[in-house]
Legacy VTK file of the C-alpha trace (Angstrom):
# vtk DataFile Version 3.0
C-alpha trace
ASCII
DATASET POLYDATA
POINTS 120 float
2.631 -68.716 -61.193
4.100 -70.690 -59.056
7.400 -69.345 -59.605
5.750 -66.116 -58.629
4.438 -67.319 -55.466
8.314 -69.132 -54.984
10.309 -65.420 -56.016
7.649 -63.710 -53.454
8.187 -66.070 -50.491
12.007 -65.541 -50.920
11.118 -62.015 -50.806
9.176 -62.629 -47.487
11.851 -64.430 -46.040
14.526 -61.843 -46.686
12.416 -59.168 -45.731
11.333 -61.460 -42.622
14.079 -62.450 -41.217
16.341 -59.240 -41.932
12.846 -56.810 -41.144
14.071 -56.405 -37.570
17.758 -55.681 -38.771
16.972 -53.134 -40.552
14.260 -51.763 -39.210
17.012 -51.645 -36.364
19.306 -49.634 -37.698
16.993 -47.150 -40.283
15.766 -46.205 -37.322
11.980 -47.556 -37.230
12.193 -49.512 -34.790
12.947 -47.264 -31.839
9.845 -44.163 -32.540
8.961 -41.778 -31.377
6.151 -44.051 -30.197
8.537 -46.150 -27.919
9.978 -43.360 -25.756
7.232 -42.118 -24.951
6.060 -44.795 -23.956
8.634 -46.356 -22.269
10.545 -42.619 -20.962
9.485 -43.685 -16.980
11.346 -46.331 -17.346
14.553 -44.724 -19.768
14.667 -41.906 -16.226
14.467 -44.823 -14.254
17.190 -46.348 -16.107
19.642 -43.780 -16.132
19.053 -42.510 -12.433
20.123 -45.601 -11.367
23.875 -45.642 -13.688
23.821 -41.936 -12.653
23.586 -42.999 -9.073
25.651 -46.222 -9.514
28.933 -44.339 -11.289
28.621 -42.005 -7.842
28.646 -44.620 -5.330
32.054 -46.215 -7.280
33.026 -42.860 -7.457
32.391 -43.027 -3.788
33.777 -45.659 -2.454
36.905 -44.655 -3.953
37.388 -42.570 -2.321
36.785 -43.370 0.485
39.186 -46.343 0.422
42.113 -43.494 -1.428
40.765 -41.343 2.413
41.883 -45.281 4.492
44.738 -45.645 3.058
45.902 -42.573 4.067
44.782 -42.731 7.304
46.151 -45.866 8.129
49.844 -45.161 6.504
49.261 -42.191 9.534
48.445 -43.945 12.501
51.207 -46.840 11.429
54.221 -42.964 11.534
52.083 -42.404 14.852
52.132 -45.262 16.345
55.771 -45.782 15.031
56.388 -41.951 17.079
54.683 -42.958 19.590
56.841 -46.486 20.881
60.007 -44.358 20.147
58.935 -41.049 22.599
57.494 -44.868 25.458
61.366 -45.696 25.380
62.594 -42.438 25.340
60.686 -41.869 28.421
62.010 -45.571 29.796
65.094 -44.424 29.682
64.681 -41.076 31.154
62.937 -42.781 34.422
65.650 -45.269 34.772
68.048 -42.501 34.712
66.987 -41.017 36.979
65.904 -44.451 39.583
70.125 -44.172 38.672
70.500 -41.433 40.279
68.518 -41.230 43.256
70.129 -45.163 43.895
73.374 -43.369 43.922
72.274 -40.587 46.087
71.462 -42.754 48.776
74.346 -45.139 48.564
76.298 -42.040 49.042
78.514 -42.892 45.723
80.227 -40.593 44.455
78.739 -41.569 40.552
79.300 -38.709 37.940
76.963 -38.645 35.254
79.441 -38.282 31.723
77.712 -36.213 29.402
80.466 -37.166 26.425
80.867 -40.607 26.333
84.320 -41.445 26.921
87.688 -41.158 25.917
89.857 -44.776 23.780
93.239 -43.878 24.119
96.036 -44.985 21.823
99.403 -46.462 22.623
101.242 -45.318 19.455
LINES 1 121
120 0 1 2 3 4 5 6 7 8 9 10 11 12 13 14 15 16 17 18 19 20 21 22 23 24 25 26 27 28 29 30 31 32 33 34 35 36 37 38 39 40 41 42 43 44 45 46 47 48 49 50 51 52 53 54 55 56 57 58 59 60 61 62 63 64 65 66 67 68 69 70 71 72 73 74 75 76 77 78 79 80 81 82 83 84 85 86 87 88 89 90 91 92 93 94 95 96 97 98 99 100 101 102 103 104 105 106 107 108 109 110 111 112 113 114 115 116 117 118 119
């Protein structure tokens, strides 16, 4: 009788310690009743996960758009500086021509650069 009690205690300990593991493995602990009672919680959880995934996707798309627009802005600013330099050059050239005309100097603007003469 004592041996039977000992065996029973050992078996109870084994089933008790691994009981929830075996129930989980065979799907007994997660029954249909569990899903019925916690369905609203699962739906909220799934919706939250899907919305977080959507936010992450939206954020990544916006970040790539920001990078693209930043590159475009740098390119346009560079073009603006080049145009400003051309404009300032034209203003200086016009002012110089006006001053030459006012002073009565007989200077001409050359379209071609000066020739280099070499001795052979």
